[in-house]
C-alpha positions, -999 to +999 in steps of 0.1 A: -505-325-117-484-298-099-484-263-113-451-246-118-447-209-123-417-202-145-405-166-141-380-156-169-379-128-194-366-152-221-398-161-240-382-187-262-367-205-233-400-203-214-417-222-243-390-249-241-396-253-204-433-254-210-431-282-235-405-302-216-422-301-182-457-306-196-445-339-211-431-347-176-464-342-159-464-305-149-488-277-156-465-247-165-475-210-161-451-184-175-444-149-161-420-126-181-409-105-151-406-106-113-435-082-109-457-103-132-447-134-113-456-119-079-490-108-093-496-144-105-487-158-072-513-136-055-540-154-076-530-187-060-528-223-074-490-223-078-472-253-063-436-245-071-416-216-087-386-217-110-370-182-109-344-166-132-318-143-118-313-117-145-345-099-155-354-062-161-370-045-131-369-068-102-341-093-105-342-129-092-329-122-057-353-093-051-382-113-064-372-143-042-373-120-011-408-109-020-420-144-028-408-157+006-426-129+023-459-142+010-477-164+037-475-201+028-454-193-003-444-222-026-408-235-028-385-217-052-359-232-075-334-205-085-323-207-122-296-186-138-272-188-167-244-174-146-216-197-134-209-174-105-212-196-074-217-166-051-252-161-066-261-198-058-249-193-022-268-160-018-300-176-032-298-206-010-291-185+021-321-163+011-344-193+012-343-209-022-350-246-021-325-254-049-302-238-074-297-247-111-276-234-140-296-231-172-286-232-209-303-216-239-309-250-257-331-263-228-308-292-219-312-283-183-350-291-183-346-327-170-324-314-142-351-287-135-377-315-132-355-333-106-349-300-087-386-291-088-397-326-076-371-324-048-384-289-038-420-302-037-410-332-016-391-309+008-421-285+010-444-314+017-422-327+045-419-292+060-456-287+058-462-321+076-437-311+102-453-277+107-487-293+110-474-318+135-458-291+156-489-270+154-510-300+166-485-306+195-487-269+205-525-270+202-527-302+223-504-286+249-525-255+250-557-276+254-541-296+282-529-264+299-564-250+297-580-281+310-554-283+338-561-247+347-599-253+347-594-284+368-573-265+393-600-238+396-627-264+401-606-282+427-600-249+446-638-242+445-645-277+458-620-273+486-635-239+494-670-252+496-661-284+515-639-264+539-668-239+545-693-266+551-671-284+575-663-252+593-701-246+597-704-280+613-675-274+636-690-240+647-724-257+654-706-283+675-688-255+693-721-238+701-736-270+713-706-278+735-706-243+750-743-247+760-739-283+773-744-287+811-728-320+815-690-322+814-689-355+795-712-342+768-692-310+766-660-330+761-675-353+735-688-324+715-655-306+717-637-337+706-660-340+676-655-304+668-617-308+668-620-338+644-642-319+620-619-289+622-589-310+614-604-320+581-618-285+574-584-269+579-569-291+552-595-280+527-590-244+537-552-248+533-557-263+498-580-235+488-554-208+496-523-228+487-503-224+454-501-262+453-532-284+455-512-315+461-496-306+494-502-289+527-476-270+547-478-287+581-465-259+603-492-235+590-519-262+591-511-272+627-510-236+638-545-230+625-558-263+639-545-254+674-560-220+671-594-237+665-589-258+696-581-227+717-614-212+706-633-244+716-654-250+747-623-264+764-602-234+752-597-220+787-576-250+795-554-245+764-540-211+772-505-227+775-508-248+743-477-243+721-465-254+687-430-258+674-431-272+638-408-271+608-422-260+574-427-295+560-450-302+530-471-333+529-500-346+509-535-337+520-547-372+531-517-377+554-522-341+567-557-350+578-544-381+597-518-360+614-543-333+623-567-358+638-539-374+658-529-340+672-565-332+681-570-365+699-537-363+719-542-327+728-577-333+740-565-363+759-539-341+777-566-315+784-589-341+800-563-361+821-530-343+825-541-315+849-570-325+872-568-291+890-568-268+860-547-258+830-511-265+823-486-265+794-492-288+764-465-288+737-469-300+701-437-304+681-430-316+646-396-321+631-377-340+604-352-367+612-337-380+580-364-396+560-387-397+589-410-371+605-414-370+643-446-356+659-448-353+697-475-341+721-463-336+756-476-323+789-461-320+824-491-333+842-498-363+864-491-389+838-515-412+820-527-446+829-555-454+804-565-487+820-569-472+855-588-441+845-626-448+845-634-417+824-616-432+793-639-446+767-611-458+744-625-438+714-594-416+712-571-446+713-590-463+685-589-431+664-552-425+669-545-462+660-565-459+629-548-427+618-514-441+627-522-471+604-531-447+576-496-430+581-478-463+585-466-448+617-453-461+651-468-444+682-449-447+715-450-432+749-417-417+761-411-434+795-384-409+805-407-379+803-422-364+834-459-364+827-470-378+793-452-375+760-465-394+730-442-397+700-455-405+665-428-414+639-436-419+602-420-415+568-421-383+547-436-404+519-462-431+523-439-461+530-441-488+556-427-479+590-403-502+608-426-507+638-463-513+641-487-486+654-492-488+691-514-458+701-518-444+735-547-421+740-578-419+762 
């Protein structure tokens, strides 16, 4: 049984409204003035208000303004004996749910019931809409909080993994520096470069604004700097990089870094038998493809004829090229050795199979 607060200074008409609406299933509470009505609303338990316009003290429009200022206020049906339509327009603009012209005999009471029921339904719909919107906002806030927490955790994981891998790379560097045999030194330096390639990706992700991508020019620059500090670093004094600022996902960045490490170390071992020489790493975009090249101006590479080649580098480059869906080719027109790796910006099949060339 909904409770209606009828605010009207006409006591006789209030009794008619009480009897009529009680028979129609309402509980009716009467207030003889706007001030009394506001006091009754503060006590709670009112579902809908019928409000007269002309009253001593606060009139209907003034009372309506104060009712609507109450949090979660009930809907208001504006009731007046005036035929002036401007009052109706003003009341509706002010926030009344409906407007009704009354008469002193009480013939308007059935219409009041219809208006009050409509106001209650409208209020229920609005409440359901507000609750749904509040739940959507709350869910969005919860999702945003979880996403922020997940990002913090991912950054921390990348930080820890990057640090751990960097420690391993440093240990390999120390071991390589103290190794007496050249083949042991080279093997440890190669291993250090492979670990550093993975570690650099995690370090990039830890400091990046985006955990889903790595900026390749910065990544390769840091990776080559690690190689320059390696046990073979004195032979990389002329190692250069020319790379465009291209973003790529972390998994593919690792594959690119390992390929660069293998081909650079391959050039260090075989290109210049008498000492150091220039080694150039270049990365650029060509349409939907990315082109990576590692070039030297050395004696040229013949993997089959070189007894020092174990084939490990070739297998690693082939595996990483497969991960990239890349084709790997040697440039026959280049003096020395130039290996070109071509792959898509996104992970899509390349037009040619991988055919790696590394020692």
